[in-house]
MDAnalysis code that builds the backbone (N, CA, C; Angstrom):
import MDAnalysis as mda
import numpy as np

u = mda.Universe.empty(261, n_residues=87, atom_resindex=np.repeat(np.arange(87), 3), trajectory=True)
u.add_TopologyAttr("name", ["N", "CA", "C"] * 87)
u.add_TopologyAttr("resid", np.arange(1, 88))
u.add_TopologyAttr("resname", ["MET", "ILE", "ARG", "THR", "LEU", "PHE", "THR", "GLU", "GLY", "ALA", "LEU", "PHE", "LEU", "SER", "PRO", "PHE", "VAL", "ALA", "TYR", "ALA", "ILE", "PHE", "LEU", "TRP", "ALA", "THR", "ARG", "ALA", "LYS", "VAL", "ILE", "ASP", "PRO", "VAL", "VAL", "TRP", "PRO", "THR", "LYS", "THR", "ILE", "TRP", "TRP", "LEU", "THR", "VAL", "ALA", "ALA", "LEU", "ALA", "ALA", "MET", "ILE", "GLY", "GLY", "PHE", "ILE", "VAL", "ILE", "ALA", "GLU", "PHE", "SER", "GLY", "VAL", "PRO", "LEU", "GLY", "SER", "THR", "TYR", "VAL", "PRO", "ALA", "HIS", "ILE", "GLU", "ASN", "GLY", "ARG", "LEU", "VAL", "PRO", "GLY", "THR", "SER", "LYS"])
u.atoms.positions = np.array([
    [141.140, 146.706, 113.510],
    [141.466, 145.838, 114.620],
    [140.437, 145.973, 115.740],
    [139.962, 147.185, 115.962],
    [138.997, 147.393, 117.048],
    [137.689, 146.646, 116.767],
    [137.319, 146.568, 115.487],
    [136.101, 145.833, 115.129],
    [136.251, 144.361, 115.484],
    [137.418, 143.799, 115.231],
    [137.670, 142.396, 115.567],
    [137.590, 142.174, 117.075],
    [138.141, 143.096, 117.839],
    [138.082, 142.963, 119.294],
    [136.649, 143.052, 119.805],
    [135.873, 143.973, 119.264],
    [134.463, 144.072, 119.669],
    [133.682, 142.828, 119.268],
    [133.966, 142.299, 118.082],
    [133.285, 141.087, 117.619],
    [133.585, 139.919, 118.552],
    [134.854, 139.722, 118.868],
    [135.230, 138.619, 119.758],
    [134.688, 138.827, 121.169],
    [134.675, 140.070, 121.633],
    [134.094, 140.355, 122.954],
    [132.605, 140.045, 122.988],
    [131.909, 140.410, 121.920],
    [130.475, 140.115, 121.842],
    [130.231, 138.617, 121.778],
    [131.059, 137.895, 121.039],
    [130.920, 136.440, 120.973],
    [131.171, 135.798, 122.327],
    [132.141, 136.332, 123.080],
    [132.417, 135.767, 124.400],
    [131.268, 136.036, 125.369],
    [130.702, 137.230, 125.325],
    [129.644, 137.587, 126.275],
    [128.274, 137.011, 125.917],
    [128.077, 136.609, 124.674],
    [126.748, 136.175, 124.232],
    [126.166, 135.005, 125.034],
    [126.903, 133.938, 125.392],
    [126.281, 132.880, 126.203],
    [125.834, 133.368, 127.578],
    [126.611, 134.251, 128.193],
    [126.251, 134.775, 129.506],
    [125.006, 135.652, 129.432],
    [124.927, 136.469, 128.395],
    [123.750, 137.319, 128.200],
    [122.525, 136.461, 127.900],
    [122.696, 135.430, 127.080],
    [121.569, 134.537, 126.765],
    [121.059, 133.840, 128.027],
    [121.970, 133.408, 128.887],
    [121.563, 132.769, 130.138],
    [120.859, 133.757, 131.059],
    [121.353, 134.985, 131.122],
    [120.700, 136.011, 131.939],
    [119.296, 136.305, 131.412],
    [119.144, 136.364, 130.093],
    [117.809, 136.579, 129.510],
    [116.904, 135.392, 129.819],
    [117.448, 134.173, 129.755],
    [116.672, 132.989, 130.123],
    [116.205, 133.074, 131.568],
    [117.109, 133.469, 132.479],
    [116.728, 133.598, 133.888],
    [115.654, 134.662, 134.073],
    [115.806, 135.763, 133.369],
    [114.811, 136.834, 133.463],
    [113.462, 136.356, 132.925],
    [113.473, 135.600, 131.821],
    [112.225, 135.109, 131.231],
    [111.539, 134.081, 132.116],
    [112.303, 133.336, 132.892],
    [111.711, 132.342, 133.784],
    [111.423, 132.898, 135.168],
    [111.573, 134.205, 135.310],
    [111.269, 134.924, 136.551],
    [112.225, 134.573, 137.693],
    [113.393, 134.042, 137.360],
    [114.401, 133.780, 138.400],
    [115.123, 135.087, 138.703],
    [115.716, 135.157, 139.859],
    [116.467, 136.351, 140.230],
    [117.831, 136.284, 139.558],
    [118.057, 137.132, 138.574],
    [119.275, 137.091, 137.768],
    [120.514, 137.374, 138.615],
    [120.397, 138.206, 139.604],
    [121.545, 138.595, 140.427],
    [121.850, 137.561, 141.509],
    [120.923, 136.696, 141.817],
    [121.083, 135.726, 142.900],
    [122.195, 134.720, 142.565],
    [123.203, 134.564, 143.414],
    [124.305, 133.627, 143.139],
    [123.860, 132.166, 143.040],
    [122.709, 131.838, 143.620],
    [122.229, 130.458, 143.592],
    [121.911, 130.009, 142.165],
    [121.447, 130.919, 141.305],
    [121.102, 130.549, 139.930],
    [122.309, 130.610, 138.995],
    [123.483, 130.943, 139.531],
    [124.735, 130.967, 138.765],
    [125.730, 129.983, 139.387],
    [125.402, 128.680, 139.423],
    [126.342, 127.728, 140.036],
    [127.627, 127.610, 139.208],
    [128.659, 127.119, 139.844],
    [129.969, 127.009, 139.200],
    [129.907, 126.156, 137.935],
    [129.150, 125.081, 137.978],
    [129.033, 124.201, 136.811],
    [128.419, 124.952, 135.627],
    [127.419, 125.760, 135.874],
    [126.794, 126.538, 134.807],
    [127.760, 127.574, 134.260],
    [128.488, 128.238, 135.123],
    [129.474, 129.224, 134.672],
    [130.554, 128.537, 133.840],
    [130.966, 127.347, 134.257],
    [131.967, 126.584, 133.502],
    [131.470, 126.295, 132.090],
    [130.247, 125.793, 131.953],
    [129.722, 125.468, 130.629],
    [129.487, 126.715, 129.785],
    [129.091, 127.808, 130.404],
    [128.949, 129.063, 129.667],
    [130.307, 129.549, 129.162],
    [131.342, 129.370, 129.974],
    [132.690, 129.766, 129.555],
    [133.174, 128.893, 128.406],
    [132.915, 127.602, 128.466],
    [133.292, 126.700, 127.371],
    [132.567, 127.112, 126.085],
    [131.279, 127.399, 126.186],
    [130.518, 127.839, 125.014],
    [131.049, 129.163, 124.484],
    [131.416, 130.062, 125.385],
    [131.949, 131.362, 124.971],
    [133.282, 131.202, 124.250],
    [134.145, 130.355, 124.768],
    [135.438, 130.121, 124.120],
    [135.265, 129.448, 122.762],
    [134.307, 128.525, 122.656],
    [134.026, 127.895, 121.363],
    [133.518, 128.925, 120.357],
    [132.665, 129.838, 120.808],
    [132.172, 130.899, 119.920],
    [133.310, 131.808, 119.482],
    [134.224, 132.116, 120.403],
    [135.363, 132.970, 120.053],
    [136.285, 132.281, 119.052],
    [136.566, 131.016, 119.258],
    [137.427, 130.289, 118.327],
    [136.776, 130.230, 116.948],
    [135.480, 129.971, 116.923],
    [134.759, 129.988, 115.652],
    [134.811, 131.357, 114.998],
    [134.695, 132.396, 115.798],
    [134.781, 133.756, 115.267],
    [136.153, 134.059, 114.700],
    [137.204, 133.610, 115.401],
    [138.566, 133.797, 114.895],
    [138.742, 133.109, 113.541],
    [138.226, 131.893, 113.433],
    [138.361, 131.141, 112.185],
    [137.616, 131.838, 111.056],
    [136.394, 132.275, 111.318],
    [135.602, 132.949, 110.281],
    [136.262, 134.261, 109.858],
    [136.719, 135.039, 110.813],
    [137.371, 136.309, 110.476],
    [138.650, 136.066, 109.682],
    [139.431, 135.077, 110.090],
    [140.679, 134.790, 109.380],
    [140.420, 134.256, 107.977],
    [139.371, 133.489, 107.824],
    [139.098, 132.854, 106.537],
    [138.429, 133.785, 105.537],
    [137.534, 134.640, 106.000],
    [136.704, 135.408, 105.082],
    [136.977, 136.912, 105.070],
    [137.982, 137.379, 105.769],
    [138.316, 138.790, 105.693],
    [139.769, 138.928, 105.278],
    [140.135, 140.110, 104.897],
    [141.508, 140.327, 104.492],
    [141.663, 140.269, 102.984],
    [142.865, 140.101, 102.557],
    [143.190, 140.125, 101.130],
    [143.389, 138.704, 100.625],
    [143.281, 138.521, 99.317],
    [143.484, 137.182, 98.752],
    [144.911, 136.678, 98.979],
    [145.053, 135.394, 99.017],
    [146.347, 134.760, 99.208],
    [147.272, 135.107, 98.047],
    [148.498, 135.439, 98.336],
    [149.478, 135.737, 97.308],
    [149.485, 137.181, 96.846],
    [148.649, 138.029, 97.422],
    [148.630, 139.428, 97.011],
    [149.788, 140.175, 97.658],
    [150.140, 141.298, 97.072],
    [151.253, 142.113, 97.558],
    [150.716, 143.415, 98.107],
    [151.210, 143.803, 99.282],
    [150.780, 145.046, 99.910],
    [151.632, 146.199, 99.394],
    [150.955, 147.248, 98.955],
    [151.628, 148.479, 98.542],
    [151.334, 149.509, 99.622],
    [152.332, 149.940, 100.391],
    [152.075, 150.849, 101.502],
    [151.614, 152.227, 101.031],
    [151.060, 152.985, 101.945],
    [150.632, 154.353, 101.632],
    [151.834, 155.162, 101.170],
    [151.592, 156.021, 100.197],
    [152.685, 156.828, 99.657],
    [152.127, 158.132, 99.095],
    [153.020, 159.022, 98.715],
    [152.646, 160.329, 98.164],
    [152.831, 160.287, 96.643],
    [151.785, 160.664, 95.917],
    [151.848, 160.811, 94.461],
    [151.321, 162.186, 94.101],
    [152.120, 162.966, 93.411],
    [151.714, 164.309, 92.987],
    [151.228, 165.149, 94.164],
    [151.863, 165.014, 95.308],
    [151.513, 165.817, 96.478],
    [150.270, 165.335, 97.215],
    [149.715, 164.192, 96.846],
    [148.527, 163.654, 97.504],
    [148.853, 162.309, 98.143],
    [148.240, 162.062, 99.285],
    [148.445, 160.801, 99.984],
    [147.577, 159.722, 99.337],
    [148.211, 158.649, 98.903],
    [147.500, 157.502, 98.347],
    [147.504, 156.412, 99.416],
    [146.316, 155.941, 99.834],
    [146.277, 154.933, 100.900],
    [146.897, 153.605, 100.453],
    [147.289, 152.807, 101.419],
    [147.852, 151.505, 101.121],
    [146.807, 150.580, 100.519],
    [147.242, 149.721, 99.596],
    [146.360, 148.769, 98.933],
    [147.045, 147.426, 98.803],
    [146.290, 146.439, 98.417],
    [146.840, 145.122, 98.114],
    [146.572, 144.818, 96.659],
    [147.606, 144.360, 95.975],
    [147.473, 144.035, 94.547],
    [147.767, 142.589, 94.309],
])
């Protein structure tokens, strides 16, 4: 679960980081509020949310177990812990 949270956090922050790198590359003052107008922040937020939604879809579609599989929880066999699996 923590990997998913880090992935989604990185996807959300990526447009803002890309814009900051663009400002740095163009020699603009990255910290200056003038180069971060509300309209730009709005569009960066929209792009970030779109990236997160896309990430959610990709993670849901391509990770996890196959459809119709049955989860067998962790259990003890012969005194040893057997981790949970999907069959």
